[in-house]
N, C-alpha and C positions, 0 to 999 in steps of 0.2 A: 506494498500499502504504501501510496508517495507520502511523504510529508509535505501536513500544510506549513507552508514557511511566514513571516512576516509580507507584510506587501509593504515595500521600501518607499515611504508616502517623503520623507524628510531626510536632508545627509546627515551622516555621521556628524558631524559637529553641532547642529542643530538639535538631533540627540539628548549627544553627551550634557548639552548646556540645561535639557530642558531635566534632565536626569539629572545634575548635580544641582539645580537650584540656586537659593541663595550659599552650595557652601564655599568658605574661603576661608583666610588667616589676614589678621591686618596683618602689616609688614612688619611691626612691634615685635609678635606672636613668631611669625617666620624663623625673623633674626635670633629670638630667642633658642628656640629648635637646633639653628647650625651653628649653633656657640657650639650645644652644648655635644653636637652630633660629630665636633670637630675635635673638640675637647677629647671624647673619647678617641675619634681618630689618629690624633695625636700620642696620645696614653699608646698605644699600641703600633710596633716596628711592621708586625706581617699585615696590619689596614693599610699602613701609610704605603704599604711596597703595589696594593691593589690601586689606591689610585692615582695614582703614578706611571702605571700600567708595566714597574719592573720587576712583579710578581709570575710575569709570566715568564720568563729565564726558568722558573720551578718550575713551568709546568710542561708534561712529555706528552702533548699529541700537536701533530704533524700543520694544523691548519689551525694553529692559537692565535695566529697575527687578524685570522677574520676579524678579533675584538679589539675597538679601539677606542674605545672611553670606557671608564668602570669610574662611575662616585657614587659613596654613599648621603643617604640622607632619613629623617629620621620619621618610622612607623606616623608615627601621630599626623602627617603633615600629606598623606594620602589619603583616597577617598575608594570609598569598596563601597559597591552596592552591586544588590544583583540583576538590575537592572540594565549593569554594563553587557552580561553577557547577552543581552539580543543583539547588540553589536557582529556576534560573532556570526549572527543569521544575515546577516544585512548579504543584497545580492550582489555579488563583478560579470563583468562583461568580463567574459574568458578567451583565450583564445580561440577560434572555430566557433566564436559566437553563438556559445552558452552562456544561459544567463543563471551564475548558482551564487550560493553561501559558503564557508569555511568548506575547504573540504572535510574535515574533522566533522562539523556539522550534519553531511549529507552521509557519511560514511560512517556513520558511528562512533567515535572514534571513545575509546575509555577513556582518556584523562580531557574530554572535554569537556561541554555539556551535557544531558544532566548529569554526568556524573559527577563533577567539580565539587569541590564542599562549596555550604551554605556560603554566606557571606558572614553571618551570623561568627563562623565557627574564624573566617581572616582574621576576621575582629577580633577573636578571644587568643589567637596569635599573634596579632601584632599587640599586644598589650603586654605578651611577655617578654617580646624582644626591645632594643634599641637601636639597631640601628636596619635598613634597607640599603644594602649594597645591588645597583644596576649594571650591568653593562650591555654598550651597543653596540652591532656591525652594523656594515655600511655591506650593499651590494649583493645582498643572498637573498639567490632567487629559485633556484628548484631545493627537494627534501633530499638530495644532499650535502649541499651544503645544512642548514636547518639540524638533519644529527650531527651533523658536527658541532655545532652549538651544544646541543644536547651530552657529549662524550664533551667538549669543552668542560664543562657546567659541574659532572663527576670530577674533573680533574681541578675544578675549581675548590669544588667540599674538600677533595683532600689536605687540600691546601690550608682551607681555613681550622680544619682539624688538627693538623700539623701544628699553626701555631696555636692552637689551645683558647680559637672561636666557636661557637656554640648556632652550627646552620637547625637553624628555627622548621625553617619549609625552602625549599627552590620551587623557579619557578621560568620552566622554559620557553621557547618563541614559537609559535602556533601550536596547532597539532605533535602531541608525542609520537617525537621518529625512532622509538629506538629498534624498535620490533620490523621489520622488510612488512609486514601486514598485521595493523592491527585485529588481536582477538576481538573486536568487537563490529569489526567489518561479517563474522557469519557468526556472530553470536557465545560467542564461550568466554570462560570468563580470563582476564590478564593473566600471560605467561610470565611479569616481571614486574610482577606489580611494587617493590621492593627500588627500581630504577623508571618507574612509571616516573611522568612529572607532569603536572598541568601548565598550560599554558597564564598568565599575568591573566589576560580577559577573563576565561574563563571562569577565576577564582573569584569576577568580579570588581578583578582590581582597574580605575583606569588610567589608565599606560598614559592618555594622552595628558590627563591634568599631574601625571606624575613628572614628566618629559619636560610641563612648562615649569615646574618646578626644579628640574636641574637645571634650568638653564637658568633661571634667578638665582639660586644661590652658588654655581660656579660660573656665572656671565658667557658661560659657554654656550651662542646660538645649535651650535651644532648638533645639541643632545633634541633638539626641537624638533618634532615631526606630524605629518599628515599622511590622515585616512587614508588609502591605494583605494581609486576609482573602480579602477582592472586591476588585472594580475596575469602578465604574460603575453598583453599587444605590443607588435612590432614597436610599435615607433618609442615605448616607452624607453627615460633615461633609465637601465636597472644601478645605474655604480649610486644612483637617488634613495633607492631601499632599505631600509631600517628596518635592524630584528633588533630584538631585547628579550632576554633574560633576567632573573634576578635573587637576591637568595636573602631570605631576614633570618636576619642573626641575633645574637647575643652573647655580652661580654660577662655574663653575668655566670656566676658557677653550676647552676641546675635552673634548667628549663623544664616543663610538664611533656614529657613524652607525645606527641602526638601522632597517626598512623596515617598522612599524608606526604609523609618525607619533602 
């Protein structure tokens, strides 16, 4: 039976503005959170090495240089809502004339909505953490490169563990690509649940807002993103594509265990 996807009557920006409503922070409040974040990072050599990307020297992956930017922000300034997941259903123009939503939604991937954690669970995890680290890659255009990012994310997690930083939860870019074919396509259970990584959007995290916060904090406009209107179209400049992964962190000694990884 075909899936009934919601009609796309608003642009992604219009949808996001409606979803966010009056959510926001004063300049003073943002500055306070950024100062606290920078203080934590400054006091931790392993985290400082992430900020300037020198940590990549310790990462063993042939495609690690796909990561172009890394930075920290307080989870308190991020926006989370179940409604963000609706953007995964937006239809895009693909090569061959197809008009489809994200492949993870269409193919029933098990690391996409509706299998992803509810916003209440993400908020609970946010409250137990003191840092969110974002990593941004440019020009990734195919599934193999998305899989590279997931593999690099595992290496980042190893690096964090070695540097005594607790990972609360990690998030991939786009549908999980760990398996060549997701078990959800054939309606069986995930064969690699510990390696499975949900995307930021599938957990209700507003990536557009997060990148706006990164621009304000770092004064680096390259963090900014725009939603794709098409995918795989010949006249697109693929070098402008950006993919974002992230990990929620705690520098505290103990964090309540969760089953989301």
